[in-house]
ZAMARGU-4260 file (C-alpha; in steps of 0.2 Angstrom, whole numbers, plus 5000, padded with zeros to 4 digits):
<rodrens>
0) 4902/5119/5044 | 4901/5118/5063 | 4917/5119/5073 | 4922/5108/5088 | 4920/5115/5105
5) 4939/5118/5107 | 4945/5125/5091 | 4963/5126/5096 | 4973/5113/5086 | 4985/5103/5097
10) 4993/5095/5081 | 4996/5099/5063 | 4990/5083/5056 | 4978/5070/5063 | 4982/5053/5057
15) 4967/5041/5056 | 4973/5023/5056 | 4964/5006/5056 | 4974/4990/5062 | 4991/4997/5058
20) 5004/5008/5067 | 5009/5007/5081 | 5003/4990/5085 | 5005/4980/5069 | 5021/4978/5059
25) 5019/4979/5040 | 5022/4989/5024 | 5008/5002/5029 | 5014/5004/5046 | 5032/5006/5041
30) 5026/5019/5028 | 5017/5029/5042 | 5032/5028/5054 | 5043/5034/5039 | 5031/5049/5036
35) 5031/5054/5054 | 5050/5054/5056 | 5052/5062/5039 | 5042/5077/5044 | 5050/5082/5061
40) 5044/5100/5058 | 5026/5094/5059 | 5016/5087/5075 | 5005/5073/5073 | 4990/5066/5083
45) 4984/5048/5080 | 4967/5039/5081 | 4971/5020/5081 | 4956/5009/5077 | 4957/4991/5082
50) 4946/4976/5082 | 4948/4967/5098 | 4958/4975/5112 | 4966/4959/5118 | 4972/4955/5100
55) 4985/4969/5101 | 5000/4967/5112 | 5014/4980/5115 | 5017/4994/5103 | 5028/4988/5089
60) 5035/5005/5085 | 5044/5018/5096 | 5033/5033/5097 | 5042/5048/5089 | 5043/5065/5099
65) 5033/5074/5086 | 5018/5063/5090 | 5009/5073/5103 | 4993/5063/5106 | 4987/5045/5103
70) 4969/5039/5105 | 4963/5021/5104 | 4946/5014/5099 | 4942/4995/5098 | 4927/4990/5088
75) 4922/4975/5098 | 4919/4986/5113 | 4904/4993/5104 | 4895/4977/5107 | 4899/4975/5125
80) 4886/4980/5138 | 4888/4998/5141 | 4891/5004/5159 | 4881/5020/5157 | 4862/5021/5159
85) 4853/5017/5143 | 4844/5032/5136 | 4837/5032/5119 | 4826/5047/5114 | 4836/5059/5102
90) 4835/5051/5085 | 4820/5053/5074 | 4813/5039/5063 | 4818/5049/5048 | 4836/5050/5053
95) 4837/5032/5058 | 4828/5027/5042 | 4841/5037/5032 | 4855/5028/5040 | 4848/5011/5036
100) 4844/5017/5018 | 4861/5024/5015 | 4871/5009/5022 | 4860/4994/5018 | 4847/4996/5004
105) 4851/4989/4987 | 4846/5005/4978 | 4861/5017/4975 | 4858/5031/4987 | 4858/5050/4983
110) 4874/5059/4988 | 4863/5071/4999 | 4857/5056/5009 | 4875/5052/5014 | 4879/5070/5019
115) 4864/5070/5030 | 4869/5054/5038 | 4887/5061/5041 | 4879/5077/5049 | 4868/5066/5060
120) 4883/5056/5066 | 4894/5072/5069 | 4881/5081/5079 | 4876/5066/5089 | 4858/5066/5083
125) 4860/5048/5081 | 4868/5039/5096 | 4873/5021/5100 | 4859/5020/5112 | 4847/5025/5099
130) 4852/5011/5087 | 4852/4998/5101 | 4837/5002/5111 | 4825/5014/5102 | 4808/5010/5094
135) 4812/5021/5078 | 4828/5010/5076 | 4817/4994/5077 | 4805/5001/5065 | 4818/5006/5052
140) 4826/4989/5054 | 4810/4979/5051 | 4805/4990/5037 | 4822/4986/5028 | 4820/4968/5031
145) 4802/4967/5025 | 4806/4977/5009 | 4823/4970/5004 | 4829/4955/5013 | 4831/4939/5003
150) 4837/4929/5017 | 4822/4921/5027 | 4831/4923/5044 | 4827/4939/5053 | 4839/4934/5067
155) 4853/4934/5054 | 4848/4951/5047 | 4845/4959/5064 | 4862/4954/5072 | 4871/4958/5056
160) 4865/4976/5055 | 4868/4978/5074 | 4886/4972/5071 | 4888/4984/5057 | 4880/5000/5065
165) 4886/4999/5083 | 4905/5003/5079 | 4900/5017/5068 | 4891/5026/5082 | 4905/5022/5094
170) 4917/5030/5082 | 4907/5045/5080 | 4907/5047/5099 | 4926/5045/5099 | 4928/5058/5085
175) 4918/5071/5095 | 4931/5069/5109 | 4946/5070/5098 | 4958/5085/5101 | 4958/5096/5086
180) 4971/5096/5072 | 4974/5107/5057 | 4972/5094/5044 | 4965/5076/5043 | 4974/5062/5035
185) 4966/5044/5034 | 4977/5030/5027 | 4961/5020/5021 | 4943/5022/5018 | 4933/5010/5030
190) 4931/5015/5048 | 4946/5027/5048 | 4940/5036/5033 | 4923/5037/5040 | 4930/5046/5056
195) 4939/5057/5044 | 4922/5062/5036 | 4914/5066/5053 | 4929/5076/5060 | 4929/5086/5044
200) 4911/5090/5047 | 4916/5096/5065 | 4932/5105/5062 | 4930/5112/5045 | 4947/5107/5039
205) 4953/5097/5024 | 4953/5078/5023 | 4967/5069/5014 | 4965/5051/5010 | 4979/5039/5005
210) 4976/5021/5000 | 4990/5009/4999 | 4978/4995/4994 | 4960/4998/4989 | 4951/4995/5006
215) 4934/4990/4998 | 4943/4977/4987 | 4952/4970/5001 | 4937/4968/5012 | 4928/4959/4997
220) 4942/4947/4997 | 4941/4944/5016 | 4922/4942/5015 | 4923/4930/5001 | 4934/4919/5012
225) 4924/4922/5029 | 4917/4907/5038 | 4909/4918/5052 | 4895/4924/5041 | 4879/4915/5044
230) 4869/4911/5028 | 4855/4900/5023 | 4861/4883/5015 | 4854/4889/4998 | 4864/4905/4999
235) 4882/4898/5000 | 4896/4908/4993 | 4899/4907/4974 | 4916/4908/4967 | 4914/4927/4966
240) 4905/4941/4975 | 4891/4942/4963 | 4872/4943/4964 | 4872/4924/4968 | 4882/4927/4984
245) 4873/4926/5000 | 4862/4940/5005 | 4871/4943/5022 | 4888/4943/5014 | 4882/4955/5001
250) 4875/4966/5015 | 4893/4967/5022 | 4900/4971/5004 | 4887/4985/5002 | 4891/4992/5019
255) 4910/4994/5015 | 4906/5001/4997 | 4894/5014/5004 | 4907/5020/5017 | 4920/5020/5004
260) 4910/5031/4993 | 4906/5043/5007 | 4924/5045/5010 | 4929/5048/4992 | 4915/5061/4991
265) 4922/5070/5007 | 4940/5069/5004 | 4949/5085/4997 | 4964/5075/4990 | 4964/5056/4986
270) 4981/5048/4984 | 4985/5032/4976 | 5002/5023/4975 | 5001/5020/4956 | 4989/5024/4942
275) 4981/5007/4941 | 4974/5010/4959 | 4970/5028/4955 | 4959/5022/4941 | 4951/5009/4952
280) 4947/5024/4965 | 4938/5034/4951 | 4928/5018/4946 | 4923/5016/4964 | 4917/5034/4965
285) 4932/5045/4968 | 4930/5062/4959 | 4944/5061/4946 | 4950/5079/4948 | 4954/5076/4966
290) 4965/5060/4963 | 4984/5059/4961 | 4998/5047/4962 | 5012/5048/4975 | 5023/5032/4974
295) 5031/5025/4989 | 5049/5030/4993 | 5063/5023/5004 | 5078/5031/5013 | 5092/5025/5002
300) 5105/5030/5014 | 5101/5016/5026 | 5103/5003/5013 | 5121/5008/5008 | 5129/4996/5021
305) 5117/4982/5016 | 5122/4983/4998 | 5141/4984/5003 | 5139/4969/5014 | 5132/4958/5000
310) 5144/4944/4996 | 5150/4940/4978 | 5140/4928/4968 | 5121/4923/4970 | 5117/4916/4987
315) 5107/4900/4986 | 5093/4907/4997 | 5076/4913/4992 | 5066/4924/5004 | 5048/4929/5007
320) 5047/4945/5018 | 5030/4949/5025 | 5017/4945/5038 | 5012/4926/5038 | 4994/4929/5033
325) 4983/4923/5019 | 4984/4938/5009 | 5002/4935/5007 | 4999/4918/5000 | 5013/4910/5009
330) 5007/4893/5004 | 5011/4897/4985 | 5028/4901/4991 | 5030/4885/5000 | 5024/4875/4985
335) 5035/4884/4973 | 5050/4880/4985 | 5046/4861/4983 | 5049/4864/4964 | 5065/4874/4967
340) 5072/4861/4979 | 5068/4847/4967 | 5079/4855/4954 | 5092/4864/4965 | 5093/4855/4981
345) 5106/4867/4988 | 5093/4881/4989 | 5084/4886/5005 | 5068/4896/5008 | 5067/4909/5022
350) 5050/4916/5028 | 5054/4932/5037 | 5040/4941/5045 | 5028/4942/5061 | 5017/4927/5064
355) 5006/4933/5078 | 4992/4940/5067 | 4985/4924/5061 | 4991/4909/5072 | 4979/4897/5063
360) 4986/4901/5046 | 5004/4900/5053 | 5000/4882/5059 | 4993/4877/5042 | 5009/4884/5033
365) 5020/4874/5045 | 5010/4859/5042 | 5012/4861/5023 | 5031/4862/5025 | 5030/4845/5034
370) 5019/4837/5021 | 5030/4844/5007 | 5046/4837/5015 | 5054/4854/5017 | 5058/4854/5035
375) 5077/4855/5032 | 5074/4868/5018 | 5062/4881/5023 | 5065/4891/5039 | 5052/4902/5048
380) 5063/4916/5055 | 5049/4928/5062 | 5052/4946/5062 | 5070/4952/5058 | 5079/4967/5053
385) 5078/4966/5035 | 5094/4976/5032 | 5102/4961/5039 | 5092/4948/5029 | 5091/4955/5011
390) 5110/4955/5008 | 5109/4936/5012 | 5096/4932/4999 | 5099/4927/4981 | 5081/4932/4977
395) 5066/4940/4986 | 5049/4932/4982 | 5032/4940/4984 | 5017/4929/4981 | 5003/4940/4988
400) 4986/4940/4981 | 4983/4958/4984 | 4996/4972/4985 | 4998/4990/4980 | 5016/4995/4979
405) 5026/4985/4991 | 5040/4994/5000 | 5049/4977/5002 | 5052/4977/4983 | 5060/4994/4984
410) 5070/4988/4999 | 5076/4972/4990 | 5082/4982/4976 | 5092/4995/4987 | 5100/4979/4995
415) 5105/4973/4977 | 5092/4959/4978 | 5082/4955/4962 | 5063/4951/4964 | 5051/4937/4958
420) 5033/4944/4961 | 5015/4939/4958 | 5006/4950/4946 | 4997/4961/4959 | 4995/4980/4961
425) 5010/4990/4953 | 5022/4975/4954 | 5023/4973/4935 | 5026/4991/4933 | 5039/4991/4946
430) 5048/4976/4939 | 5046/4980/4921 | 5046/4999/4922 | 5032/5012/4919 | 5036/5026/4907
435) 5048/5023/4892 | 5063/5029/4901 | 5059/5018/4916 | 5057/5003/4904 | 5073/5006/4896
440) 5082/5002/4913 | 5077/4984/4910 | 5069/4970/4920 | 5072/4970/4939 | 5066/4952/4941
445) 5051/4942/4935 | 5032/4944/4936 | 5022/4928/4937 | 5003/4924/4939 | 4994/4925/4955
450) 4994/4908/4965 | 5005/4899/4952 | 5018/4889/4961 | 5024/4881/4945 | 5027/4898/4937
455) 5035/4905/4953 | 5047/4890/4955 | 5052/4891/4936 | 5056/4910/4938 | 5066/4907/4953
460) 5076/4893/4945 | 5079/4903/4929 | 5086/4918/4938 | 5097/4908/4950 | 5104/4898/4936
465) 5108/4913/4925 | 5122/4924/4933 | 5120/4936/4917 | 5101/4938/4920 | 5103/4940/4938
470) 5116/4953/4937 | 5106/4963/4924 | 5090/4962/4936 | 5101/4968/4950 | 5107/4983/4941
475) 5090/4988/4934 | 5083/4987/4952 | 5097/4998/4959 | 5095/5011/4945 | 5076/5011/4946
480) 5074/5013/4965 | 5087/5027/4965 | 5079/5037/4951 | 5060/5035/4955 | 5057/5029/4972
485) 5067/5039/4985 | 5060/5044/5002 | 5066/5062/4999 | 5054/5064/4984 | 5039/5056/4992
490) 5041/5066/5008 | 5042/5082/4998 | 5026/5078/4989 | 5017/5075/5005 | 5024/5090/5014
495) 5017/5101/4999 | 5000/5093/5002 | 5000/5096/5020 | 5006/5114/5018 | 4992/5117/5006
500) 4979/5109/5016 | 4984/5118/5032 | 4984/5135/5023 | 4967/5132/5017 | 4961/5126/5034
505) 4968/5142/5041 | 4959/5153/5029 | 4942/5144/5032 | 4944/5146/5051 | 4947/5165/5049
</rodrens>
């Protein structure tokens, strides 16, 4: 492997982050902050990848002292007119054709092709100008269209591929200018994971991959709902992302699948939050022998006061804690609250979380509150300190359509709050228990079907109306979080991974 020009690491760990810390609050960002603070003996550098620069305001987290460098790259800037002179002459037709074949052709590519594409990106044998302005790029693009495109619109095909490829070349350039670290750690596949692959090629160090959710799966959900994808009228989206879906939409799915496979092939260790996601990673191409499970953990000490401040009895307040975005399915929570209030009119619903990410969805949720007649019963509280909120709740409700292992469930238990959750990710395993000894602790709440407001409202009512069941769920949650999900255990597992990876990196560099 070739080494970067400056081989001296400025940090122990380079974190590769897409759309999370330090600009966006949420479970993944909280976990990243927790990891950095929990390992003060290590130094971190960060590459933050965002979409549109203007979409991010101030940093939402105070930067810890052991973060020694932050680099920011915004994907939309790849499509803006470059200030430098346009020069396209370095890439061969073969290298550009390999890029197109690997990312876009329907046939499953050979692993060697992906390695070659990575090397071309890492060594700048393909540049952004080559993709945008060179004749070989045009020839590779038109060849792909003529051989594989089922959509009659060449314009759609042309701009779709440019939109996909331009950020990759910009990220490759950013990677080549990153100060070196001793180990790489990407918190997703996708764009961040791809940068990790390129940097591994350049630095010759180990790449760790942690997935809280399965990135490719989440992008498929986004693409299934996307209205910005131009398609022919006879290729409208079906109910699922199958062969009948529009060709342009399937191009995007294939693009993220191929990047995901490349990251799985390159990563030295692949970490999931629970075994269900580990099995999904293996199904999607991750080598089984490199996969492992490290559950989330929380700092239990900071929740002692919250637990002690909880009043006696069951508070008539039900809370959803999370970003107000479609993937959290806040609308199902609102419809469930309509059912709860009809039976228990004293109950309030609180929505606690940031609203800046998707203002249109927030407006739709507020409109739904009005149409359901819940203006006096449902409150939007925005971002709050959840140590203050959770002790005031009788139940915490999670209605997400996609999660992995939500930190907020662990935090709710630490504050003595039982949970009603949709059956996503590891939520059933969390609430009902995993191994036999865990299951013996009992139910820490209720699990309901995804997007089922009736079942959700009934589960809420059943727990609020039964002090015996509620107290049993509270006790099970407290026992479970203390036994299996402490921050200390999680941090020690990652510290061991970092130590091993940095030791290996040191040996390779000698």
